[in-house]
VEXGU-935596 format. One line per field, with one value per residue: residue in one letter; x, y, z of N, C-alpha, C, O in turn. Coordinates in steps of 0.2 Angstrom, whole numbers. Atoms other than C-alpha are relative to their C-alpha. Layout:
REM residues N
type A	...
n.X X	...
n.Y Y	...
n.Z Z	...
ca.X X	...
ca.Y Y	...
ca.Z Z	...
c.X X	...
c.Y Y	...
c.Z Z	...
o.X X	...
o.Y Y	...
o.Z Z	...
//
This chain:
REM residues 253
type X	X	X	X	X	X	X	X	X	X	X	X	X	X	X	X	X	X	X	X	X	X	X	X	X	X	X	X	X	X	X	X	X	X	X	X	X	X	X	X	X	X	X	X	X	X	X	X	X	X	X	X	X	X	X	X	X	X	X	X	X	X	X	X	X	X	X	X	X	X	X	X	X	X	X	X	X	X	X	X	X	X	X	X	X	X	X	X	X	X	X	X	X	X	X	X	X	X	X	X	X	X	X	X	X	X	X	X	X	X	X	X	X	X	X	X	X	X	X	X	X	X	X	X	X	X	X	X	X	X	X	X	X	X	X	X	X	X	X	X	X	X	X	X	X	X	X	X	X	X	X	X	X	X	X	X	X	X	X	X	X	X	X	X	X	X	X	X	X	X	X	X	X	X	X	X	X	X	X	X	X	X	X	X	X	X	X	X	X	X	X	X	X	X	X	X	X	X	X	X	X	X	X	X	X	X	X	X	X	X	X	X	X	X	X	X	X	X	X	X	X	X	X	X	X	X	X	X	X	X	X	X	X	X	X	X	X	X	X	X	X	X	X	X	X	X	X	X	X	X	X	X	X
n.X 4	-5	3	3	6	3	6	-1	1	-7	-1	-4	-8	-3	6	7	6	6	0	-3	2	-1	1	2	-5	2	-5	-5	-8	-4	0	6	-1	-5	3	5	-4	0	5	0	2	8	2	-2	1	3	2	-1	7	4	-3	-5	-6	-1	-1	-5	-7	-4	4	-6	-3	6	1	-7	1	5	-4	-6	3	3	8	3	3	3	3	7	4	2	-6	1	6	-1	-4	5	4	-5	-3	-6	-2	-7	-3	1	-5	-7	0	-2	-6	-6	-1	-2	6	2	7	4	7	4	6	6	4	2	1	5	-3	-4	4	-3	-6	-7	-3	-2	-5	-6	-3	-5	-7	-5	-2	-7	-6	0	5	6	6	6	5	8	4	1	-1	7	4	6	1	-1	-1	2	-4	-1	-5	-7	-4	-1	-5	-6	-2	-2	-7	-5	-1	-4	-6	-2	-2	6	5	1	6	1	3	-4	-4	5	3	7	2	-2	2	2	5	-2	-2	-7	4	-3	4	-2	2	-4	-7	0	2	-6	-4	3	-2	-6	-2	-2	-7	0	4	-2	4	-2	3	-4	4	-2	5	1	-5	2	5	-3	-4	4	3	-4	-4	-5	-3	4	-3	4	-2	2	-2	-4	-7	1	3	-2	-1	6	3	-3	2	5	-1	-3	4	-4	6	6	6	-1	-4	2	0	-5	-3	1	-2
n.Y -4	-6	-4	5	-3	2	3	5	7	4	7	5	-1	6	5	-1	4	-4	-6	2	-1	5	-3	5	-2	3	-1	-6	1	-1	-7	-2	4	-5	-7	1	2	-7	2	6	-1	1	6	6	4	-2	6	2	2	7	4	-4	2	5	-4	-6	0	-2	1	0	-6	-5	3	-1	-8	-1	3	-5	-5	3	0	8	0	6	0	-1	6	4	4	6	3	2	5	5	3	4	5	-1	-3	1	-4	-7	1	-1	-7	-5	2	-2	-7	-2	-3	4	-1	1	-2	6	-2	3	-5	0	8	4	7	0	0	-4	6	0	-5	0	4	-3	-5	3	3	-5	-3	3	-2	-8	-4	0	-5	3	-5	2	-4	1	-6	-2	-4	3	6	-4	5	-3	-1	5	4	-2	2	8	1	-3	3	5	0	-2	6	4	-1	-6	-3	-5	1	-6	-2	-1	-6	-2	-6	-6	-3	0	6	3	-5	-7	1	-1	-7	-2	-1	4	3	-1	4	6	0	-1	7	3	-3	3	7	0	-6	-4	1	6	-1	-6	-2	-2	-6	-5	-7	-6	-1	5	-1	-5	3	5	-4	-4	4	5	-5	-1	7	6	3	-2	3	-1	-7	-1	-2	-7	-2	1	-7	-2	4	-2	-7	2	3	-5	-5	-5	-2	-1	5	3	-5	-1	7	2	-7	-1	7
n.Z 0	-1	-5	-5	-3	-6	1	6	-3	0	5	-1	3	4	4	-3	-1	0	4	6	7	6	7	6	7	5	4	1	3	-5	-2	-5	-6	-3	-2	-5	-7	-4	-6	-3	-7	-2	4	-3	4	7	3	6	1	5	3	4	-1	5	6	0	2	-5	-6	-6	-1	-2	-7	-2	-1	-5	-6	-3	-4	-4	2	0	7	2	7	1	-1	6	3	-4	3	6	0	-2	5	4	-4	1	-5	-2	5	-3	-5	2	4	-6	-1	5	1	-8	-4	-5	-2	5	0	2	1	5	1	8	2	-4	-2	-8	-5	-5	-3	3	0	-6	0	2	-5	-5	3	2	-4	-4	4	1	-3	4	0	4	1	-1	4	6	4	4	-4	-2	-6	-5	-5	-6	-4	-5	4	0	-7	-1	4	-2	-5	2	3	-5	-5	3	0	3	-4	0	6	5	2	7	2	6	1	3	-6	1	-2	-6	-6	3	4	8	1	-4	-6	-5	-2	-7	-6	1	-3	-8	-4	-1	-6	-6	-1	3	-2	5	2	5	7	4	4	7	1	5	1	-6	-6	-4	-5	-4	-4	-7	-5	-4	-5	-4	-2	5	2	3	5	7	5	6	0	7	-1	0	-6	-7	-4	-2	-6	-5	-1	-3	-7	-5	-1	4	6	-2	-2	-6	-4	-6	-4	-5	-2	-7	-4
ca.X 0	8	-2	-8	-26	-35	-51	-44	-51	-37	-33	-27	-8	-1	-2	-20	-33	-46	-50	-44	-44	-45	-42	-49	-35	-44	-28	-18	0	15	17	0	4	20	10	-3	11	12	-4	3	1	-18	-19	-19	-25	-26	-37	-32	-50	-61	-50	-37	-23	-24	-21	-11	6	20	9	24	32	16	12	32	28	14	22	38	25	18	1	-8	-13	-26	-35	-53	-65	-72	-55	-57	-74	-67	-54	-67	-79	-65	-60	-43	-40	-23	-18	-25	-15	1	-4	-5	11	20	14	20	3	-2	-20	-35	-53	-65	-82	-98	-106	-107	-105	-121	-111	-102	-113	-111	-103	-91	-87	-84	-73	-62	-60	-54	-43	-35	-34	-20	-9	-16	-25	-44	-56	-73	-86	-105	-118	-123	-117	-135	-145	-161	-157	-160	-153	-163	-154	-155	-146	-132	-128	-129	-118	-106	-104	-101	-87	-79	-81	-73	-58	-60	-51	-64	-80	-83	-100	-104	-107	-96	-85	-102	-109	-127	-129	-128	-129	-135	-149	-149	-147	-132	-146	-138	-149	-148	-159	-150	-133	-138	-147	-130	-120	-132	-123	-107	-94	-89	-70	-74	-83	-75	-88	-87	-92	-86	-98	-93	-111	-109	-93	-100	-114	-103	-91	-106	-113	-97	-84	-67	-60	-73	-67	-71	-67	-68	-60	-55	-37	-41	-51	-39	-35	-52	-58	-45	-51	-68	-62	-53	-68	-58	-74	-90	-99	-91	-84	-96	-94	-79	-76	-84	-77
ca.Y -1	17	26	19	26	24	13	0	-17	-29	-42	-58	-60	-72	-86	-84	-97	-84	-69	-78	-71	-83	-76	-85	-86	-90	-90	-76	-75	-76	-57	-55	-67	-56	-40	-48	-53	-34	-38	-54	-47	-49	-65	-82	-93	-93	-106	-112	-111	-126	-135	-120	-129	-143	-130	-115	-113	-113	-119	-124	-107	-99	-110	-107	-87	-89	-101	-89	-77	-90	-91	-108	-114	-127	-133	-130	-143	-146	-153	-165	-170	-172	-184	-193	-197	-203	-215	-207	-202	-210	-199	-184	-187	-188	-172	-163	-171	-166	-148	-148	-143	-150	-144	-150	-145	-160	-155	-162	-147	-154	-173	-183	-199	-193	-198	-189	-205	-207	-189	-190	-205	-196	-181	-194	-203	-187	-178	-190	-183	-166	-151	-153	-139	-147	-137	-138	-133	-135	-125	-127	-113	-122	-135	-126	-135	-132	-125	-141	-150	-138	-141	-159	-158	-147	-155	-172	-166	-157	-174	-182	-172	-156	-142	-129	-131	-119	-112	-113	-97	-100	-86	-77	-76	-82	-99	-109	-95	-81	-81	-79	-60	-60	-57	-65	-79	-71	-83	-98	-92	-86	-103	-111	-100	-107	-124	-121	-110	-96	-99	-116	-108	-100	-91	-89	-70	-62	-47	-31	-30	-48	-45	-30	-41	-54	-42	-32	-49	-58	-44	-40	-58	-67	-79	-74	-82	-82	-64	-56	-53	-34	-33	-38	-21	-15	-30	-26	-8	-15	-26	-10	1	11	12	20	4	-1	16	17	-1	-1	19	18	0
ca.Z 0	-4	9	26	28	44	45	31	35	40	25	28	23	9	9	14	20	19	9	-7	-24	-39	-56	-72	-85	-101	-111	-108	-117	-108	-110	-102	-89	-85	-84	-73	-59	-56	-46	-39	-21	-22	-32	-23	-36	-54	-63	-80	-86	-94	-106	-111	-103	-116	-131	-124	-130	-118	-104	-93	-94	-90	-74	-70	-71	-58	-46	-44	-37	-25	-33	-32	-50	-55	-71	-75	-68	-85	-90	-76	-83	-100	-95	-85	-98	-109	-94	-94	-76	-74	-89	-80	-65	-75	-85	-67	-63	-79	-77	-58	-52	-35	-34	-43	-46	-46	-53	-61	-68	-86	-86	-81	-80	-63	-50	-33	-24	-37	-37	-18	-21	-32	-20	-6	-18	-25	-9	-3	-17	-20	-13	-19	-23	-28	-37	-33	-45	-62	-77	-85	-80	-80	-67	-51	-35	-19	-5	7	-7	-10	9	8	-7	0	16	9	-2	13	23	9	8	-1	5	-1	-11	-25	-28	-46	-56	-72	-79	-85	-67	-73	-66	-50	-35	-47	-58	-78	-76	-64	-49	-33	-26	-9	1	-6	-1	17	20	15	27	40	39	29	36	25	26	16	2	-13	-22	-41	-43	-59	-59	-49	-41	-35	-28	-19	-12	-3	4	11	18	23	24	16	18	8	-4	-22	-38	-57	-56	-74	-74	-77	-61	-47	-42	-43	-32	-20	-19	-15	-1	7	5	-9	-21	-20	-18	-2	4	19	24	34	38	55	60
c.X 5	-2	-3	-5	-2	-6	0	-2	6	-2	4	7	1	5	-6	-3	-7	0	4	-3	2	-2	-1	5	-4	5	4	7	5	2	-6	1	5	-4	-6	3	2	-5	1	-1	-7	-3	3	0	-2	-3	0	-7	-1	7	6	7	3	4	5	7	4	-2	5	3	-5	-2	7	0	-4	2	6	-4	-4	-7	-1	-3	-4	-3	-8	-4	-4	5	0	-6	1	5	-4	-5	3	4	8	3	6	3	0	5	7	0	1	7	5	-1	2	-5	-3	-7	-5	-7	-4	-8	-4	-5	-3	-1	-5	3	2	-5	4	5	6	4	4	7	7	3	4	5	5	2	6	6	-1	-5	-6	-4	-6	-5	-7	-4	0	2	-6	-4	-7	-1	3	0	-3	5	2	6	7	4	2	5	8	4	3	6	5	2	5	7	1	2	-4	-5	-1	-6	-1	-2	2	4	-6	-5	-8	-2	2	-3	-3	-6	2	2	5	-3	3	-7	1	-2	4	6	0	-3	8	5	-3	4	8	4	3	7	1	-2	5	-6	1	-5	3	-2	2	-6	0	5	-1	-4	3	4	-4	-3	6	7	6	3	-4	4	-3	4	-2	1	3	7	1	-3	2	1	-7	-4	4	-2	-8	-1	2	-5	2	-4	-5	-4	1	3	-3	1	5	3	-2	1	7
c.Y 7	6	-3	6	-3	-4	-4	-6	-4	-6	-5	0	-8	-3	-2	-7	3	6	-1	3	-5	4	-5	2	-4	-1	5	-3	0	7	3	-3	4	5	-1	-1	7	0	-5	0	-1	-5	-6	-5	2	-7	0	-2	-6	-4	4	-4	-5	4	6	-2	1	1	0	6	5	-1	2	9	1	-3	4	5	-3	0	-8	-1	-8	0	0	-7	-3	-4	-7	-5	-5	-6	-6	-5	-4	-7	1	5	-1	5	7	1	2	6	5	-1	3	8	3	3	-5	2	-2	1	-7	3	-6	4	-2	-7	-3	-6	1	-1	3	-4	-1	7	1	-5	3	6	-4	-3	6	4	-4	1	7	5	0	5	-4	6	-2	5	-2	5	1	4	-2	-5	4	-5	2	1	-6	-4	2	-1	-6	0	3	-3	-7	0	3	-6	-3	1	7	6	7	-2	7	1	2	7	1	7	6	2	0	-6	-1	5	6	-3	3	7	2	0	-5	-5	1	-5	-7	1	2	-6	-5	2	-2	-6	-1	6	3	-1	-7	0	4	1	3	7	5	7	5	0	-6	0	5	-3	-5	4	3	-6	-3	4	0	-6	-5	-4	1	-3	2	8	1	3	8	3	-2	5	4	-4	2	6	-1	-3	5	6	7	2	2	-5	-3	6	0	-7	-1	8	0	-7	0
c.Z 0	5	5	2	6	-2	-7	3	-1	-5	2	-5	-4	5	4	0	-2	-4	-6	-6	-5	-6	-5	-6	-6	-7	-2	-4	6	1	5	7	4	3	6	6	3	6	5	8	2	-3	5	-3	-6	-3	-8	-4	-6	-3	-4	2	-5	-7	1	-1	6	7	7	3	4	8	3	3	7	6	3	4	6	-1	-3	-7	0	-6	1	2	-5	-3	3	-3	-5	-1	3	-4	-5	5	0	7	2	-4	3	6	-3	-4	6	1	-4	0	7	3	6	3	-5	2	-3	0	-3	-1	-7	0	4	3	6	4	7	5	-2	0	7	1	-3	4	4	-4	-1	6	4	-4	-1	4	-4	2	-4	0	1	-4	-7	-5	-5	4	2	6	6	7	6	4	5	-4	-2	7	0	-5	3	7	0	-3	5	3	-5	-2	-4	4	0	-6	-3	-2	-7	-3	-8	-1	-2	6	-1	1	7	6	-3	-5	-8	-1	4	6	5	3	8	5	0	4	7	4	0	5	7	4	-3	2	-6	-2	-4	-6	-4	-5	-7	0	-4	-1	6	5	4	5	6	6	5	4	4	5	5	2	-5	-1	-2	-6	-6	-6	-8	-2	-7	3	1	6	7	4	1	5	7	4	3	7	5	0	-4	-7	3	3	6	5	7	5	6	3	7	5	4
o.X 9	1	-7	-4	0	-8	-5	2	9	-7	9	7	0	8	-5	-2	-11	6	7	-9	8	-7	2	5	-4	2	6	9	3	4	-4	-1	4	-4	-7	1	4	-3	-3	-4	-9	-9	9	5	-5	0	-2	-8	2	11	9	12	9	8	8	9	1	0	5	5	-3	-2	5	2	-2	3	6	0	-9	-12	3	-6	-2	-3	-10	-2	-6	3	2	-5	0	4	-4	-6	1	7	11	6	9	8	4	7	10	5	6	10	11	3	2	-4	-4	-9	-4	-9	-2	-10	-2	-11	-8	-6	-4	1	2	-9	10	10	11	10	10	11	12	9	10	10	11	8	8	11	4	-10	-6	-6	-6	-7	-8	-2	4	0	-7	-7	-9	-6	8	-5	0	10	8	10	12	10	7	10	13	10	7	9	11	8	10	10	7	-1	-5	-3	-1	-8	1	-7	1	4	-5	-9	-12	-7	5	-9	-6	-6	7	7	8	2	4	-13	3	2	6	8	5	-2	9	8	1	5	11	2	6	8	6	-3	8	-8	5	-11	6	1	2	-4	-1	4	0	-3	2	4	-2	-4	5	11	5	5	-3	8	-9	10	-7	-3	7	7	5	-3	-1	-1	-8	-7	1	-1	-9	-5	1	-2	1	-1	-7	-9	-3	5	1	1	3	9	2	-1	8
o.Y 8	11	-8	11	-9	-4	-5	-8	-3	-9	-3	2	-13	0	-4	-10	-1	9	4	3	-6	7	-11	8	-10	-2	6	-9	2	8	6	0	6	7	3	1	7	2	-6	-5	-3	-6	-7	-9	7	-13	5	-8	-7	-5	1	-4	-6	1	9	-7	4	5	4	6	9	3	4	11	4	1	4	8	1	1	-11	4	-13	6	-1	-11	-9	-8	-12	-11	-10	-10	-12	-11	-9	-11	-4	10	3	8	11	7	7	9	10	4	6	12	9	9	-11	-1	0	0	-9	5	-11	2	1	-9	-4	-8	-5	3	4	-2	-1	6	3	-4	2	7	-3	-2	6	6	-1	-2	10	2	1	7	-7	10	-8	11	-5	11	6	1	-1	-6	6	-9	7	-1	-6	-7	-1	-2	-7	-4	0	-3	-9	-5	1	-8	-5	-3	9	7	11	-5	12	-4	8	9	6	11	12	7	4	-8	3	5	10	-9	6	8	8	-1	-11	-2	-4	-7	-9	-3	0	-7	-8	-2	-1	-7	-6	11	0	0	-8	-5	8	-4	8	7	10	11	3	0	-6	-3	3	-2	-5	3	4	-4	-4	2	-3	-7	-11	0	1	-2	6	11	-3	7	10	9	-2	5	6	-1	3	7	2	-1	4	10	13	4	-1	-4	-7	5	1	-7	-5	8	4	-8	-5
o.Z 4	5	3	5	8	-8	-11	8	-5	-5	5	-10	-2	8	10	-5	-3	-4	-9	-7	-6	-7	-4	-9	-5	-12	-7	-5	11	7	10	12	10	9	9	12	8	11	9	11	8	-3	7	-2	-7	-2	-11	-5	-11	1	-9	-2	-6	-10	-4	2	10	11	12	9	8	12	9	8	12	11	9	8	9	4	-7	-9	3	-9	6	-2	-5	-7	0	-4	-6	-5	1	-3	-7	3	-1	6	5	-2	2	7	0	-5	6	0	-2	-2	8	5	5	8	-11	8	-8	5	-5	0	-8	-3	10	9	9	3	7	7	1	0	7	4	-1	4	4	-1	1	6	9	-2	-2	7	-10	8	-10	4	-2	-5	-9	-3	-9	10	8	9	7	8	8	3	7	-1	-2	8	3	-3	4	7	4	-3	4	4	-2	-5	-6	9	5	-11	0	-6	-9	0	-11	4	-3	5	2	-2	10	7	1	-7	-9	-5	3	11	3	4	12	9	5	9	10	10	5	8	12	10	0	1	-11	-8	-6	-10	-1	-8	-7	0	-2	-4	11	11	10	10	12	12	11	10	10	11	11	6	-11	-7	0	-9	-7	-5	-8	-6	-9	8	5	8	12	10	7	9	12	10	8	11	11	2	-2	-12	8	7	8	10	12	11	10	6	10	10	7
//
């Protein structure tokens, strides 16, 4: 911070377990990745979205750039499902090891063939070798999951060995814990939080209004994901009350 203002919320310090910012890399070039590292103090995790790691050139070089700044990397859960449906889980583990990645996202947002019991078995098995983040929620907007089921799925996955559960929203912020127009499903989220600790959930929230809502509800150290690379500094300003949207939320605390 270039100047120490009073009444700035205390942010957790890297390496963080809470107050995480997860950035979505949808195919940044090496040059763009290097430029992004100017904001590395405010980035905890970078997700190489969906299947981009399969086709991105110089992927190992880019991963090394991120890891040198102590940023955790994992591949999008859709890629896990793509390997699963092809019965290539051993090859997927080999691919992660080849990339020197020690975190895995396990999801079932697309693949109907992956039962929840089997998903939990993969979580349990992979958690012996990797840090596991598991994603809850469907990527299909028409599929509405009731709150009690969200809670049940999240708890089972945490019990199976997930370090954190990811609340699905996609990079668009229009499914899962949000409606088609991006509006927050507030009743759903507040009910989830009656049973699942907030520090165990990484909320995908790509839109500014969604980020503001979570910061107002949970505080500066809420875990937020699917952040656009250009929105890292703006998000940190929201967390610190340095934008109009959260200006008065911390000033008298």
